[in-house]
C-alpha positions as CSV (number, residue, x, y, z in Angstrom):
1,M,105.3,107.4,107.3
2,R,105.1,108.5,110.8
3,M,102.8,106.9,113.3
4,Q,102.0,107.9,116.9
5,V,99.7,105.9,119.2
6,S,98.6,107.2,122.5
7,E,95.8,106.4,125.0
8,Q,93.6,108.3,127.3
9,G,91.4,106.4,129.6
10,D,89.6,103.7,127.6
11,E,90.4,105.3,124.2
12,V,93.4,104.8,121.9
13,F,94.4,107.5,119.4
14,I,96.3,106.7,116.3
15,E,97.8,109.5,114.2
16,L,99.5,108.7,110.9
17,F,101.3,111.2,108.7
18,G,102.8,110.7,105.2
19,V,100.2,108.1,104.1
20,A,99.2,109.7,100.8
21,G,97.0,107.2,98.9
22,R,97.4,104.4,101.4
23,H,94.3,105.1,103.5
24,Q,92.6,101.9,102.4
25,R,95.6,99.7,103.3
26,I,95.6,101.2,106.8
27,L,91.9,100.5,107.3
28,Q,92.4,97.0,106.0
29,A,95.1,96.3,108.5
30,L,92.8,97.5,111.3
31,T,89.8,95.5,110.2
32,Q,91.4,92.2,108.9
33,G,93.3,91.2,111.9
34,P,92.6,90.7,115.6
35,L,92.6,93.9,117.6
36,P,94.8,93.6,120.7
37,V,92.7,94.2,123.8
38,G,93.9,94.5,127.4
39,R,95.4,91.4,128.8
40,A,94.1,92.3,132.3
41,T,90.6,91.6,131.0
42,G,91.6,88.0,130.1
43,L,89.9,88.5,126.7
44,G,93.0,88.2,124.5
45,D,92.8,89.4,120.9
46,A,89.4,90.3,119.6
47,P,88.0,91.5,116.2
48,L,87.5,95.2,115.6
49,E,83.8,94.9,116.3
50,T,84.7,95.0,120.0
51,A,85.7,98.7,119.5
52,D,84.0,101.9,118.3
53,I,86.1,103.5,115.6
54,S,86.2,107.1,114.4
55,V,88.4,108.1,111.4
56,R,89.3,111.5,110.1
57,A,91.5,111.6,107.1
58,G,93.2,114.2,105.0
59,A,95.2,113.8,101.8
60,D,98.4,112.8,103.7
61,E,97.3,112.0,107.2
62,M,94.8,109.9,109.2
63,H,93.5,110.4,112.8
64,I,91.9,107.3,114.2
65,R,90.1,106.9,117.6
66,L,89.3,103.5,119.0
67,K,87.2,103.0,122.1
68,G,86.6,99.6,123.7
69,R,83.1,98.4,124.0
70,S,81.5,96.5,127.0
71,G,84.3,97.5,129.3
72,R,87.1,96.1,127.1
73,M,90.3,98.0,127.4
74,L,92.6,98.5,124.4
75,E,96.4,98.4,124.7
76,A,98.0,101.3,122.9
77,L,101.4,99.6,122.8
78,S,100.0,96.3,121.4
79,I,98.0,98.2,118.7
80,Y,101.2,100.2,117.7
81,R,103.2,96.9,117.4
82,Y,100.4,95.2,115.4
83,L,100.1,98.2,113.0
84,R,103.9,98.5,112.6
85,H,104.1,94.8,111.8
86,E,101.2,94.9,109.3
87,L,102.1,98.2,107.6
88,V,105.9,98.3,107.7
89,E,107.5,95.0,108.5
90,L,105.4,92.9,106.2
91,G,106.0,95.4,103.4
92,D,104.6,94.9,100.0
93,T,104.3,91.1,99.8
94,P,101.7,89.1,97.7
95,A,99.8,88.4,100.9
96,H,99.9,92.1,101.9
97,P,99.9,94.3,98.8
98,G,100.4,98.0,99.3
99,G,102.8,97.8,102.3
100,I,104.1,101.0,103.6
101,A,107.8,101.7,103.6
102,A,109.2,103.0,106.8
103,A,110.2,106.7,106.6
């Protein structure tokens, strides 16, 4: 799997390639845990409800756009680290079934 996270203004773009059949696991990782928001706001981690999310998915790829609500800024690097931890480092454990092996 290849993941690229970038930001433009108050939006964070996540592109994932080589995810065939694991779309649900990726969406679970985004919705189950706290979404890292900008530390400058003093808000700390917040649930996904603090962001608008748009997902486009193909058979082997996903394109996700996150946009902070109510002036909340999202940190691309923190989101990348969080997703890498959830999808790759935790792997396929009983607590996290369907982990994605690093490519």
